N, C-alpha and C positions, 0 to 999 in steps of 0.2 A: 455543429458543435455538439459533442456528447456530454451528458450530465446525468448524475445519479441522485435520486431522492430517497432518503432512508427514513422509514417510519416504524414505530414500535407496534408489535402485534400482541394481542391478549387472547390466545386460544383457550378453549375450555379443556378439561382434563382429557376428554375423549379425543378432542382435536389434537392435543399434545401427543397422545399415543399414535394417532395417524401420522402426524408430522415426523415423529421419531421413526416410525415404521417405514415411511417414504425414504428417509435418509439411509436406513439400513438396506433397503432394496437397491438404492443407488450405489451404495458402497459395494454390495455384492456384484452388481453389474460392472462397476469400475474395475474390480479385481479380475472378474471373468474376462472382460475385454482385454485387459493388460496381459493376462495369461495367454489368451488366444493369439494375440499379436506376437508375443515373445516366442511361443511354441512354433508358430508357422515360420517365423524368421529363422529359428535355429534348425528346423527340419528341412525347409525348402529354400531358404535364402530370400524369401519374398516379404516385402513390407506391406501389410494390409492397410487399406485406407479406411477412412471413416465410413464410406459408403459400404464397404464389405462388412464391417462389424455391425452396422445398423441392420443389415439384411439377416444377421444371425440372431437378433433379438426374438423374433417370433419362434424360432427353433428352441432357444433356451427357455422361453415361456412354456412351451409344450412339453419339454423333456426334462429340464433341470430345475426350474424355478417358476412354478405356476403363480406364485404370489406377485410376480412382476406385473400381472394383469391389474393389480390394485393401484398401479401408478400411471399417471397420465403419459400418453405416448411421447409427447414432446420433451418431457423431463427425461425419459429414458434415452432419447436421441441425443440430448445435450450432454449426457454422461459420456457417450462415445466422443463427442467433441473435446471434452476435457482430456481424455486419454490421448487423442490425436495431438492436442496442443503440447502435452507433456513430451511426446516423442519428437515433435518439431523442435522444441527447446533443447532436447537431448542432442539431436543431430547438429543443431546450430552451435552448441558448445563444443562438440567434437571437432567441427570444422575450424572453430576459432582457437583450438589448442588449449581450451580450458579444461578443468576437471569436470567431466560431463555429467556425472550423477545419473545413473540409469533410473527411469521411472519406477517408483516403489509402490507396493501394495498398500492399501489403506487398512489400518487396524481399526478395531471397534472404537467408536467415539472420535475417530480422526477424519470423519467425513461430515461436514457441518453445514452444507448448503445444497439446494437444488434449484433449477431454473426452468421457468416456462418461457419458451423461445418467442412465441407469438400469441398464443391463445391459451385458454384454460383458467383464466382469472378475470374477475370483474369487480370494479369498485361500486358499492351500493350506497348511494346518498352520502358519500364522503365520510362514512363512519364505519362501514363494514367492507371486508374483503372476502369475496367468494372465490374459493379455490376448488377446482375440479377434483372430485373424489375425496375431498377433505372437509369442505363445508364453509359456512359463513362465519367469520370471526371479527372481533372488534379491532379496528386500526386507528391509531391516533395520528391524524393527518394535520400536523401543526403548520403546514404551509401548502400553497397550491403547487401542483405539478405542472412544470413548464414543458412545452414541446410535445412531440408525439412519442407515446410509450412504445418502445421496441421490444423489451423483455422484462420479466420480473424474476428476481432471485430471492428466495426465502432462506434466511440464514439463522443459525442458532449460535449464541455466544457461549463462552466457556462457563458462564453462570447460569445457563439454561434459559436466557431470554431470547425471544424470537423477534425478528425484524423482516420487513418487506423493503427490498431495494429496487426501485423502478429505474431502469435505464432508458433515458429519453434522447431524442435528437432534436436540437433547437437550431433554427435558422440563424446563421451567424450574422447578426446586425451589430456592427462595431460602433459603439457609442463614442462621442467626442469628449475626450478628457479635458477638463477645464481648470485643473490645478495650476497654480502659478509657478511652482518649482519645476525645473526641467529634468535633470538626470542625476542619478545616484549610483554609486558602486557599493556592493555589499560583500564583505568578507565574513563568512560564518566560521565559528570555531567552538571550542569546548569551554575554555576559561571564560569567554564572553560569547553569548549566542551569536551576536552579529555586531560588526563594526561598520559604520557607514563612512563614505568618502568625505562627508562634510564634518567628520569628527564626532558625531553622536554615536551611541551604542545601545544595545539591548543586552541586559544581564541574562545569564543562564539560569532559569528557574530550578533546574535539577529536580524534576518531579520524582524520578526514580529514587534518588538519594534520600528524599524526605521520608520514604516508606521502606527503605532498604532493611532496617532492623526488623520490621514486622515480616517482610518477605523472607529474610534469612531464617527467622525463628520458625515460620511455618515450613520452610524447606527442610530444616533439620528435623522437625517433628515427623514429617512424611518419611524421611530417610530412615528413621528409627523404627517405623512400623513394619513388622514382618509381612512379606508378600504371601499371604495365604487367605483362604476363604473366611476364616474366623475374624480377621481384621479388615476385611474388604470394605465394610460400612464406615469404619473409623477413617480409613485411608481416603475414601471418597469424600467424606465430610471435610477433612483437612485440605484436600485438593480443591474442593469448591470454595473454601474460605480463601485459599491462595488466589483462585481465579477472580474473586471479588476484589481483592487488593489490586491485582494487575489491571482489572477493568476500571477501577477508580483512577489509577495513574494515567491510563490511556485517555479517559474522558477529560481529565484536567488538562493534559497536554494538548489534545485536539482543540479544546475550547480556547486555550491560550494562543495556539498557532493560528486559528481562524481570526482572532482579534488582531494579532500583530501583523499578519499578512494584509488584512483589510486596511490597517493604519498606513502601511507602506504604499499600497495601491492608491489610496486617497491623497497621498502627499507628493507623488512624482509622476512625470510623464514618461520617463524612460528609466528602467531599472536593469542594472547589469549585475549578474551573479555568476559564480563559478559553476561550471558543469562537472561536478564531482562524481567520480566513480566510487560510490559508497562501498559496494561489495569488495572491490579490490583493496580499499583502505582497511577494511575489517580483516581481510586475509593476512595483512602484513602487521597487524597490531596485536597487543596483548589483550587478555580477556577483560581487564579493567578498562582499557581504552575502548574496546568494542562495545562494552556496556555504556560508556559515556556517549559514544557515537549514536547508539540506538536511542538513548535518552533525549538527545538534542533534536533528533528527527529532521535532519537537513533536507532529505528527499521529500518528505511530507510538506515541509515549508515551501520548497520550490514548486511542488505540484499545485499547492494552493495559490501561490503567486501566479502560476501559469494560467489557470482557468479564470481567475479573478481579473487578471490583466486583459485577457481576451474580451471579457464582458465589458470592462471599463474603458477600452480603447487605449490601453497603456502598452508601450513597447517593453517586452521582456527579452533581454539579450543574455544568452548563455555563453560564458567565456571560458576558453581553455585555461585550466587552473595552473598549468606548468609554470613554475618560477615566479608566480605572482608575489610570493613572500620574499624571495631572494633579490628580485629586480629592484633597483633603487628608483623610486618614483621621481627623484630629482634629476639624475644623470643617465639612468638606464643601465648602469653597470651591475653585474651580479655580485651580491655580497652574501657569503655563506653565513647562516646563523643556526646554531643548535636549537632544539625545540624549547629549551628552558630559557633562552635569551629572548626577552619580551620587547627589547628596544632595537630598532633598526638604526645602525650607526654606519654611515657610508664613509670609507676611508678615501674615496675619490673626490667627492664634492663636499663632504662635511655635514651632510643632512642627518639630523637625528629626530626620530619620532617613534611612536608606538608601532611595532611590527605589523599589527593587524590594520592599522590605519594606512600604512604604506601599501599593503596588499590591496586594500579597498580602492585606493587611488589608481593603482595599476589596473584593477578590474574595470573601473569606470573608463579609463583611457582605452583599453582594448575593446570594450563594448561599443564605445562611440566610433572607434576606428572601423569595426566590422559593419556598423550601421551605415557609415559613410561609403564604404566599398559596395554595400548592397544597393545604395541609392544610385551610385555611379553605373552599376551594372544594369539598372532599370532604365 
């Protein structure tokens, strides 16, 4: 099982300059690699591989960008991997008939992380992190790192804070879950964050809405500032203030999601939840609806449930969401309901209940059914 441990870094002023310089070198290499792959394909119809572009790095060091020598070699190699992954995703979307979105060049300050693949970093006495060609800096390790460290990613937040993210590999030792409750179905939504098949629910905290006035005010102020060198410092100051507001919203949301997902994991042996295609839902929605979908963070909640369930020995079942709201949990007939109708009223069997509760019961039934089929197959 893979797991990531994130810790705050406190570099000195000189180390901050070196970290920023490393990001800029990586950004240049990313754009150069992307340009090379694009040009070769247009001229010769050949798709370069990651191996080919890695072989070009020494040539670019010698002829175009000598400052690349100031960056650890594994960091430079990982930049090529990122470009390769971008092209793989592009071709995958092309084959699926989706809007492919050709890989784009990275503008200044739009490249905010670099990765040591295997070596180039050392933890010293649990309080310092030694990075090759950058130096030794303070790290706040608020918990122990579990498993074998596979790679380290250094990232910069929009507010200028630095973090170290250790990706580890942990032996999958499935614990025995001892909670008395058996199974639950969960229907996530916007008006209510989640409704459970036993009738309980979690209210939507609406973190973004609580700070929306402040966000809108800063966005208007930034829009009114002319884009010229005379006002660049003022624009930067306002953008940083906006980044702090967004960072605060994200931190509050993540903390809340961690706590709620842990409560769910500790309460049930089997959890059934919809396998929602969030990107497709946002494509078909209005801007205000998309903002609400981003605020509730269903995908983040599902991801947290997934890894916590694996650790705790809990079954997490992803259910096809098609018609979970329309299907009557009493008789199985389809009952069409507009979005503003919050009560499920079945004309076939007379069942009346909250539409989200009806969906949660259907999700539970489908999840248990798929588990039963899986058990029969084994």
